C-alpha atoms as an extended CHARMM CRD file, in Angstrom:
* protein
*
        77  EXT
         1         1  MET       CA             90.7220000000       40.9300000000       96.3580000000  PROA      1               0.0000000000
         2         2  LEU       CA             92.9800000000       42.8740000000       98.6700000000  PROA      2               0.0000000000
         3         3  LEU       CA             92.2210000000       46.5520000000       99.0320000000  PROA      3               0.0000000000
         4         4  PRO       CA             94.2680000000       49.3150000000      100.6600000000  PROA      4               0.0000000000
         5         5  PRO       CA             92.9710000000       49.8690000000      104.2150000000  PROA      5               0.0000000000
         6         6  GLU       CA             92.2250000000       53.5370000000      103.5670000000  PROA      6               0.0000000000
         7         7  ASN       CA             89.8910000000       52.6450000000      100.6530000000  PROA      7               0.0000000000
         8         8  TYR       CA             88.3380000000       49.4460000000      101.9560000000  PROA      8               0.0000000000
         9         9  HSD       CA             85.0970000000       51.0000000000      103.2550000000  PROA      9               0.0000000000
        10        10  GLU       CA             84.4300000000       52.6270000000       99.8590000000  PROA      10              0.0000000000
        11        11  PHE       CA             83.8100000000       49.2710000000       98.2040000000  PROA      11              0.0000000000
        12        12  GLY       CA             80.2920000000       48.1060000000       98.9080000000  PROA      12              0.0000000000
        13        13  ARG       CA             77.6030000000       45.7380000000       97.7450000000  PROA      13              0.0000000000
        14        14  GLU       CA             77.7370000000       46.6600000000       94.0520000000  PROA      14              0.0000000000
        15        15  HSD       CA             81.5090000000       46.2230000000       93.9110000000  PROA      15              0.0000000000
        16        16  HSD       CA             80.9840000000       42.6380000000       95.1420000000  PROA      16              0.0000000000
        17        17  GLY       CA             78.2790000000       41.9550000000       92.5540000000  PROA      17              0.0000000000
        18        18  LEU       CA             75.3980000000       42.2430000000       95.0340000000  PROA      18              0.0000000000
        19        19  ARG       CA             72.2080000000       44.1720000000       94.3170000000  PROA      19              0.0000000000
        20        20  GLY       CA             69.4850000000       45.5450000000       96.5320000000  PROA      20              0.0000000000
        21        21  PRO       CA             69.2710000000       45.6880000000      100.3270000000  PROA      21              0.0000000000
        22        22  VAL       CA             71.8920000000       43.0770000000      101.2350000000  PROA      22              0.0000000000
        23        23  LYS       CA             72.9020000000       43.2470000000      104.9120000000  PROA      23              0.0000000000
        24        24  ILE       CA             75.2250000000       40.2090000000      105.1800000000  PROA      24              0.0000000000
        25        25  CYS       CA             77.1200000000       38.1350000000      102.6210000000  PROA      25              0.0000000000
        26        26  ALA       CA             78.6230000000       34.8220000000      103.7740000000  PROA      26              0.0000000000
        27        27  GLU       CA             81.2270000000       33.0700000000      101.6270000000  PROA      27              0.0000000000
        28        28  GLU       CA             82.8660000000       29.6930000000      102.1070000000  PROA      28              0.0000000000
        29        29  VAL       CA             85.7000000000       28.1830000000      100.0840000000  PROA      29              0.0000000000
        30        30  THR       CA             86.6480000000       24.5230000000      100.4140000000  PROA      30              0.0000000000
        31        31  TYR       CA             89.9930000000       23.2950000000       99.1290000000  PROA      31              0.0000000000
        32        32  PRO       CA             90.1130000000       19.5320000000       98.4940000000  PROA      32              0.0000000000
        33        33  VAL       CA             92.7880000000       17.1750000000       99.7700000000  PROA      33              0.0000000000
        34        34  SER       CA             95.9970000000       17.8120000000       97.8490000000  PROA      34              0.0000000000
        35        35  ALA       CA             99.5790000000       16.5800000000       97.7590000000  PROA      35              0.0000000000
        36        36  ALA       CA            102.5150000000       18.6790000000       98.9450000000  PROA      36              0.0000000000
        37        37  ALA       CA            105.8150000000       18.7980000000       97.0500000000  PROA      37              0.0000000000
        38        38  ASP       CA            107.2120000000       16.0860000000       99.3390000000  PROA      38              0.0000000000
        39        39  GLY       CA            104.2550000000       13.7750000000       98.5820000000  PROA      39              0.0000000000
        40        40  SER       CA            102.5280000000       14.1860000000      101.9380000000  PROA      40              0.0000000000
        41        41  LEU       CA             98.7960000000       14.8620000000      101.9020000000  PROA      41              0.0000000000
        42        42  ILE       CA             97.3230000000       18.2030000000      102.8800000000  PROA      42              0.0000000000
        43        43  PRO       CA             93.8200000000       17.6450000000      104.3160000000  PROA      43              0.0000000000
        44        44  GLU       CA             90.7070000000       19.4100000000      103.0860000000  PROA      44              0.0000000000
        45        45  ARG       CA             90.5730000000       23.0340000000      104.2890000000  PROA      45              0.0000000000
        46        46  LYS       CA             87.6420000000       25.4420000000      104.6480000000  PROA      46              0.0000000000
        47        47  PHE       CA             87.8330000000       29.2090000000      104.7940000000  PROA      47              0.0000000000
        48        48  GLN       CA             84.8620000000       31.3930000000      105.6980000000  PROA      48              0.0000000000
        49        49  ARG       CA             84.3040000000       35.1250000000      105.3480000000  PROA      49              0.0000000000
        50        50  THR       CA             81.2610000000       37.1660000000      106.3760000000  PROA      50              0.0000000000
        51        51  THR       CA             80.8480000000       40.7510000000      105.1870000000  PROA      51              0.0000000000
        52        52  GLU       CA             78.3050000000       43.1500000000      106.7120000000  PROA      52              0.0000000000
        53        53  PHE       CA             77.0640000000       46.2550000000      104.9060000000  PROA      53              0.0000000000
        54        54  ASP       CA             75.4530000000       49.4460000000      106.2030000000  PROA      54              0.0000000000
        55        55  TYR       CA             72.1270000000       50.8220000000      104.8930000000  PROA      55              0.0000000000
        56        56  GLU       CA             73.9060000000       52.6390000000      102.0410000000  PROA      56              0.0000000000
        57        57  GLY       CA             75.7420000000       49.4830000000      100.9720000000  PROA      57              0.0000000000
        58        58  ARG       CA             79.2310000000       50.2230000000      102.3130000000  PROA      58              0.0000000000
        59        59  ILE       CA             81.2820000000       47.5600000000      104.0740000000  PROA      59              0.0000000000
        60        60  VAL       CA             81.0690000000       47.8920000000      107.8470000000  PROA      60              0.0000000000
        61        61  ILE       CA             82.5880000000       44.6380000000      109.1810000000  PROA      61              0.0000000000
        62        62  THR       CA             84.4450000000       41.7040000000      107.6410000000  PROA      62              0.0000000000
        63        63  ARG       CA             84.9690000000       38.5100000000      109.6470000000  PROA      63              0.0000000000
        64        64  SER       CA             87.2890000000       35.7230000000      108.4930000000  PROA      64              0.0000000000
        65        65  GLN       CA             87.7130000000       32.2180000000      109.8410000000  PROA      65              0.0000000000
        66        66  ASN       CA             90.6100000000       29.9940000000      108.8230000000  PROA      66              0.0000000000
        67        67  PRO       CA             91.3490000000       26.5040000000      110.1090000000  PROA      67              0.0000000000
        68        68  ASN       CA             94.0670000000       26.2890000000      112.7700000000  PROA      68              0.0000000000
        69        69  GLN       CA             94.4350000000       30.0750000000      112.9000000000  PROA      69              0.0000000000
        70        70  PRO       CA             92.7990000000       32.7790000000      114.9920000000  PROA      70              0.0000000000
        71        71  ASP       CA             89.6520000000       34.3760000000      113.5850000000  PROA      71              0.0000000000
        72        72  TRP       CA             89.9460000000       38.0530000000      112.6970000000  PROA      72              0.0000000000
        73        73  VAL       CA             87.5620000000       40.9640000000      112.3720000000  PROA      73              0.0000000000
        74        74  SER       CA             88.0240000000       44.1830000000      110.3810000000  PROA      74              0.0000000000
        75        75  ARG       CA             85.7990000000       47.1520000000      111.2070000000  PROA      75              0.0000000000
        76        76  CYS       CA             85.5020000000       50.0870000000      108.8300000000  PROA      76              0.0000000000
        77        77  ILE       CA             84.8130000000       53.3570000000      110.5850000000  PROA      77              0.0000000000
């Protein structure tokens, strides 16, 4: 889900379906080998995202890792 930058910090644990004192949520998505339109094979790809929450459950930091691309960090202040 993409959120407007000015509202991003307002969405916390509950919005993501988490309950209780969750500090960090780590997610990983793996896409299997697939074929491109030209018939060439696209290898398996993994994407990782880690979200950190403050004591009140608001998002503080989101880190994303994508293969063959720079990692990026978003801090909500």
